[in-house]
MARRO-90006 format. One record per residue (C-alpha): x, y, z. Coordinates in steps of 0.2 Angstrom, whole numbers, padded with zeros to 4 digits, always signed. Layout:
// residues N
XYZ...
***
This chain:
// residues 450
+0059+0403-0611+0047+0408-0597+0056+0399-0584+0073+0407-0587+0065+0425-0586+0078+0431-0599+0065+0439-0611+0051+0451-0609+0039+0442-0621+0039+0423-0624+0028+0417-0639+0022+0399-0643+0017+0401-0661+0008+0385-0665-0005+0376-0676-0021+0370-0669-0020+0355-0657-0002+0359-0651-0007+0361-0633-0004+0379-0632-0018+0383-0620-0014+0369-0609+0004+0375-0609-0001+0392-0603-0012+0385-0590+0002+0374-0583+0014+0389-0583+0001+0398-0572-0002+0383-0561+0016+0381-0557+0019+0399-0553+0004+0400-0541+0006+0383-0533+0024+0379-0535+0034+0368-0546+0023+0352-0550+0036+0342-0561+0053+0343-0568+0048+0353-0584+0045+0368-0573+0060+0367-0562+0067+0384-0567+0072+0400-0558+0056+0410-0560+0045+0396-0554+0056+0395-0538+0057+0413-0534+0045+0425-0542+0053+0443-0544+0037+0453-0548+0020+0458-0540+0009+0443-0539-0005+0450-0549-0008+0446-0567-0020+0445-0582-0026+0433-0595-0032+0440-0612-0041+0431-0625-0057+0431-0636-0074+0428-0627-0077+0410-0634-0059+0404-0630-0060+0411-0612-0077+0402-0609-0074+0386-0618-0056+0383-0617-0046+0393-0604-0058+0392-0589-0059+0372-0591-0040+0371-0593-0037+0381-0577-0050+0371-0568-0041+0355-0575-0023+0360-0569-0026+0370-0554-0028+0360-0537-0046+0355-0533-0056+0366-0520-0061+0356-0505-0068+0371-0496-0079+0386-0502-0069+0400-0496-0051+0406-0493-0039+0402-0484-0045+0383-0485-0050+0384-0503-0036+0384-0515-0044+0398-0525-0060+0409-0526-0068+0415-0542-0080+0429-0547-0089+0433-0564-0090+0452-0560-0105+0454-0572-0098+0444-0586-0105+0427-0593-0088+0419-0588-0077+0418-0573-0066+0434-0574-0057+0434-0557-0046+0422-0548-0039+0424-0531-0028+0410-0523-0024+0405-0506-0005+0408-0510-0006+0426-0512-0009+0428-0531-0023+0435-0541-0027+0438-0559-0042+0444-0570-0047+0438-0587-0051+0451-0600-0058+0449-0618-0048+0457-0632-0065+0464-0638-0066+0476-0622-0063+0494-0625-0044+0499-0625-0047+0510-0610-0051+0495-0599-0033+0489-0602-0026+0504-0593-0023+0509-0575-0017+0494-0566+0000+0487-0562+0003+0469-0567+0017+0456-0564+0012+0444-0578+0001+0443-0593-0004+0427-0603-0011+0431-0620-0020+0417-0628-0023+0419-0647-0020+0435-0657-0026+0452-0651-0027+0470-0658-0011+0480-0657-0018+0495-0647-0024+0483-0633-0007+0475-0633+0002+0491-0632-0009+0496-0617-0005+0479-0609+0014+0482-0611+0012+0498-0601+0006+0488-0586+0023+0482-0583+0031+0497-0576+0036+0488-0560+0043+0473-0570+0033+0460-0579+0033+0445-0591+0021+0440-0605+0019+0423-0612+0008+0422-0628+0001+0407-0636-0007+0409-0653-0012+0401-0669-0007+0416-0681-0024+0419-0690-0033+0436-0687-0023+0451-0681-0007+0442-0686+0003+0453-0698+0007+0466-0685+0012+0453-0672+0025+0446-0684+0032+0463-0688+0033+0468-0669+0042+0452-0665+0054+0454-0680+0058+0472-0675+0061+0468-0657+0072+0453-0656+0080+0458-0639+0062+0458-0631+0055+0442-0639+0059+0424-0640+0048+0411-0647+0045+0393-0652+0035+0386-0666+0025+0370-0667+0016+0361-0681+0002+0349-0678+0013+0334-0682+0024+0340-0667+0009+0333-0656+0008+0317-0666+0010+0300-0657+0021+0294-0670+0031+0309-0676+0030+0321-0661+0038+0321-0644+0026+0315-0631+0012+0318-0644-0006+0314-0641-0014+0315-0658-0017+0300-0670-0007+0303-0687-0022+0298-0698-0033+0312-0690-0020+0325-0692-0020+0321-0711-0039+0321-0712-0039+0338-0704-0025+0345-0715-0033+0339-0731-0050+0347-0726-0042+0365-0725-0040+0377-0740-0022+0382-0742-0023+0399-0734-0030+0391-0718-0019+0376-0718-0003+0385-0716-0009+0393-0700-0020+0379-0693-0009+0364-0697+0009+0372-0699+0007+0387-0687+0013+0399-0700+0007+0417-0701-0009+0418-0712-0003+0434-0721+0012+0425-0728+0003+0411-0738+0013+0405-0753+0031+0408-0746+0043+0405-0760+0057+0400-0748+0047+0389-0735+0063+0381-0729+0069+0397-0721+0068+0396-0702+0074+0410-0692+0079+0398-0677+0090+0388-0689+0097+0400-0702+0099+0417-0692+0115+0417-0682+0124+0430-0671+0138+0439-0680+0156+0434-0678+0173+0441-0685+0176+0437-0703+0195+0433-0704+0201+0436-0722+0212+0421-0720+0197+0410-0716+0184+0417-0728+0182+0423-0746+0169+0436-0748+0157+0439-0763+0145+0453-0765+0130+0458-0775+0122+0474-0780+0104+0478-0785+0103+0496-0790+0087+0504-0793+0082+0522-0799+0066+0524-0787+0071+0515-0771+0087+0512-0761+0101+0502-0769+0103+0486-0760+0120+0477-0757+0123+0460-0750+0139+0452-0744+0142+0433-0743+0157+0425-0735+0162+0407-0739+0173+0396-0728+0184+0381-0732+0169+0369-0730+0159+0379-0743+0147+0385-0729+0140+0402-0734+0137+0416-0722+0127+0432-0727+0137+0443-0717+0132+0461-0721+0120+0472-0730+0120+0490-0736+0106+0501-0742+0111+0517-0750+0100+0532-0758+0110+0544-0767+0124+0547-0779+0134+0532-0786+0150+0540-0778+0142+0539-0761+0137+0521-0764+0155+0517-0768+0162+0526-0753+0149+0517-0741+0153+0500-0749+0172+0503-0747+0170+0509-0729+0160+0494-0724+0172+0481-0732+0186+0489-0723+0177+0488-0707+0172+0470-0709+0189+0465-0715+0182+0457-0731+0193+0449-0744+0182+0452-0759+0184+0440-0773+0170+0444-0785+0156+0458-0787+0140+0454-0795+0127+0466-0801+0109+0465-0808+0112+0465-0827+0101+0481-0828+0115+0490-0819+0125+0490-0835+0112+0498-0846+0117+0516-0851+0103+0529-0852+0104+0534-0870+0091+0548-0867+0099+0557-0853+0117+0553-0860+0121+0545-0843+0132+0531-0839+0125+0516-0830+0128+0512-0812+0140+0498-0816+0150+0509-0828+0152+0523-0815+0157+0511-0802+0170+0504-0814+0177+0521-0817+0179+0523-0798+0189+0507-0798+0176+0494-0793+0173+0480-0806+0156+0471-0807+0151+0455-0816+0133+0454-0822+0124+0442-0811+0112+0428-0818+0094+0433-0824+0087+0416-0821+0075+0419-0807+0068+0401-0806+0085+0393-0806+0089+0405-0792+0074+0400-0782+0078+0382-0784+0097+0384-0779+0092+0394-0764+0079+0381-0758+0093+0368-0759+0105+0378-0749+0092+0382-0736+0088+0363-0734+0093+0354-0718+0088+0339-0708+0084+0336-0689+0083+0320-0680+0076+0319-0663+0078+0338-0661+0097+0338-0666+0105+0344-0682+0109+0329-0693+0112+0338-0709+0116+0357-0708+0110+0370-0721+0123+0377-0733+0119+0395-0729+0117+0406-0713+0112+0424-0711+0120+0436-0698+0105+0444-0688+0112+0461-0692+0105+0459-0710+0088+0465-0704+0081+0470-0721+0087+0454-0730+0079+0443-0716+0063+0452-0717+0063+0451-0737+0067+0432-0738+0054+0428-0724+0040+0438-0733+0045+0433-0751+0028+0425-0758+0021+0419-0774+0009+0430-0784-0009+0424-0785-0023+0426-0797-0041+0424-0791-0053+0411-0797-0071+0413-0801-0075+0414-0783-0066+0425-0770-0058+0411-0761-0052+0402-0776-0034+0408-0777-0020+0399-0787-0002+0403-0787+0005+0411-0802+0022+0406-0809+0032+0420-0802+0035+0428-0785+0028+0445-0781+0039+0459-0788+0040+0469-0772+0053+0471-0758+0063+0457-0766+0080+0466-0769+0090+0457-0756+0082+0440-0761+0087+0443-0779+0105+0447-0773+0105+0431-0764+0099+0421-0779+0113+0428-0790+0126+0425-0777+0121+0407-0775+0120+0404-0794+0137+0411-0796+0153+0400-0794+0158+0406-0776+0172+0394-0770+0183+0397-0755+0200+0403-0761+0214+0400-0749+0222+0417-0743+0239+0412-0751+0231+0410-0768+0220+0425-0768+0218+0434-0784+0223+0453-0786+0209+0464-0786+0217+0476-0798+0210+0470-0815+0216+0480-0830+0202+0492-0837+0206+0487-0855+0203+0468-0852+0188+0469-0840+0172+0461-0847+0157+0463-0835+0147+0449-0844+0154+0431-0840+0142+0424-0853+0149+0434-0868
***
């Protein structure tokens, strides 16, 4: 990622002992002193396009105990005391750790603690920043402003403290960020690639952590998303760039989750002849049912969908007897859009979804592909499935948390739409055999289970 210089921020999100800091130090060494091996034979290491001034940011302990030793390990040894014969000079500048490096190749960088006042992160132009471990948002935003002459950032972290905002910022800025993820097993001598850790010690460490820390420290997952329901969902695997949906090659199904207090959520799923399912579009609508109908029709025309079935949350067909109002499903039926009641079996939907998300890699290559993919334009859906977690109840002590039998009932509308679509019979139907969308009003039954 860093070597191609195609993204502003490159993140390595990893568990403990996945060589994150060593990787960061090697990136810096290969920039300052030239390409050292084939793994760094990329454009940015051959021709640096920005000013040769940078910064490292981390917490004080990591700086002193980890970063400085790694820099000294990977930088060439000094055989003289001062430049130009010395490979680099250092200074502490009043701190209890080395906070300034200057090389004999024209580079310089300082090292700052993420505990320093935010004002200290201002008033300097930088060409690169290496952030090691999470940091507060205000200091990160001040750091971004240092790149007005052009800059890259590489960020190595285990997502514990300060992590929630980092994930949100990453997810909301896909054009600025690229990332890789690493579990402790990726650095295993047996199961990893060029790993250095003994498997038995990885297992001992994993077993010693409570669940909330294990997810971050062993699996490199964001700590605020403990207890994810759909753990198999991986953005790097399941999220894809959109492509045209040819009505001859895809049959499309849609699901609607209407709600009186929040936006109505609509999700579309297109199925090809191999039964691979693509979640191709979503729609959120706040207002009258007629407006919802018009927006759905416009989207379907734009996307050239061939709609086979429409599903709705069963509550969408409950009329309000007190206000003498028709249900959402009934109003849409009057407008010419026929909906079938979707399944109410939450646990079956969770199981079916986890099966559809499952895939298998062998030596880094796809051996068995997942059944489902999601267009990256379905931003709300992606965020909701990523953050769909089990409810918890607390034990006698504060840290004794156990999962309840149901997920949290919050921001789950598109996930429930997905469950209903995957539980429904959604085959690919050849274009030549497509059914007419005009179902006589007198014969339509919205409940397939009656």
